[in-house]
Each structure stands twice: as C-alpha cells, then as structure tokens.
C-alpha positions as CSV (number, residue, x, y, z in Angstrom):
1,M,1.1,-5.4,13.7
2,D,3.5,-2.9,12.1
3,P,1.9,-1.8,8.8
4,R,4.8,0.3,7.8
5,G,7.3,-2.6,8.1
6,S,5.0,-5.0,6.3
7,V,4.4,-2.5,3.4
8,R,8.2,-1.9,3.2
9,E,8.9,-5.6,3.0
10,F,6.2,-6.2,0.3
11,L,7.5,-3.3,-1.8
12,A,11.2,-4.4,-1.3
13,A,10.3,-7.8,-2.6
14,H,8.7,-6.4,-5.7
15,C,10.5,-3.2,-6.5
16,P,14.2,-2.8,-7.4
17,G,16.5,-0.6,-5.4
18,E,15.9,1.2,-2.1
19,L,12.7,3.1,-1.5
20,E,12.2,6.0,0.9
21,D,8.9,6.1,2.7
22,D,7.8,9.1,0.6
23,D,9.0,7.9,-2.8
24,D,6.2,7.9,-5.4
25,I,6.2,4.4,-6.8
26,F,3.9,5.4,-9.6
27,A,6.1,8.4,-10.7
28,L,9.2,6.1,-10.5
29,G,7.5,3.7,-13.0
30,L,7.5,0.8,-10.6
31,V,3.8,0.1,-10.9
32,N,1.9,-1.4,-13.8
33,S,-1.8,-2.4,-13.7
34,L,-1.1,-5.9,-12.5
35,F,1.2,-4.8,-9.7
36,A,-1.4,-2.2,-8.6
37,M,-3.9,-5.0,-8.2
38,Q,-1.4,-7.1,-6.3
39,L,-0.8,-4.2,-4.0
40,V,-4.5,-3.9,-3.3
41,L,-4.8,-7.6,-2.6
42,F,-1.7,-7.5,-0.3
43,V,-3.3,-4.7,1.7
44,E,-6.6,-6.6,2.0
45,Q,-5.1,-9.9,2.9
46,E,-2.2,-8.7,5.1
47,F,-4.3,-6.4,7.3
48,D,-7.8,-8.1,7.0
49,V,-9.5,-5.0,5.5
50,V,-11.6,-4.3,2.4
51,V,-10.4,-1.7,0.0
52,E,-13.3,-0.3,-2.1
53,G,-14.8,2.9,-3.5
54,G,-12.8,6.0,-2.8
55,D,-10.1,4.0,-1.0
56,L,-9.0,2.6,-4.4
57,E,-7.6,6.0,-5.5
58,R,-4.0,6.0,-6.6
59,D,-3.0,8.6,-4.0
60,N,-3.6,5.9,-1.3
61,F,-1.0,3.6,-2.9
62,R,1.6,6.2,-4.0
63,S,4.2,5.5,-1.3
64,V,4.9,3.6,1.9
65,N,3.6,6.5,3.9
66,A,0.4,6.7,1.8
67,I,-0.3,2.9,2.1
68,T,0.4,2.9,5.8
69,A,-2.0,5.8,6.3
70,L,-4.7,4.0,4.3
71,V,-4.2,0.8,6.3
72,E,-4.4,2.7,9.6
73,R,-7.7,4.3,8.5
74,L,-9.2,1.0,7.3
75,V,-8.2,-0.8,10.4
76,E,-9.7,2.0,12.6
77,R,-12.9,1.9,10.5
78,R,-13.1,-1.8,10.9
79,V,-12.7,-1.6,14.7
80,A,-15.1,1.2,15.2
C-alpha cells in the first residue's frame, strides 16, 4: 500500500491542475465542506482506518504530505 500515491490519485481526480505534495488545498480554494467530507471518507475506506476526534483537524488534510502522515499514524495505531 502506497498512501502517498493513492492520495495523489484521489486529489488529481477531484482537483484541477497539478498539485505539489506540500500545496495547501484549503488555501488554494479547492475544498468545500462536501469535498472535505469526501476526503475523510476516502481516507477511511481506502486505508481501513477511522478518522475521529483530533484527527479530523484541517491541518491533517491540508496537503498530500499531511494526509499521508495522518494515514501512516492511523495505520500504525490500528496495528499496535
């Protein structure tokens, strides 16, 4: 499983133009409330994790790098 590649593919399918891994999708205006929920559902379904509580903070979904780091933490937590 390559979380970074999966996140890139998901965002490429839903966001216009090329995104760098550190681009802030919120600051770029690419995220509305519906897409934010779709992003959370994608993470949960794609990586078999539960996103709740403090993990729902915007900073965890701001960029490819942030989402990848969140996924890695959640998977590690699930395995531990």
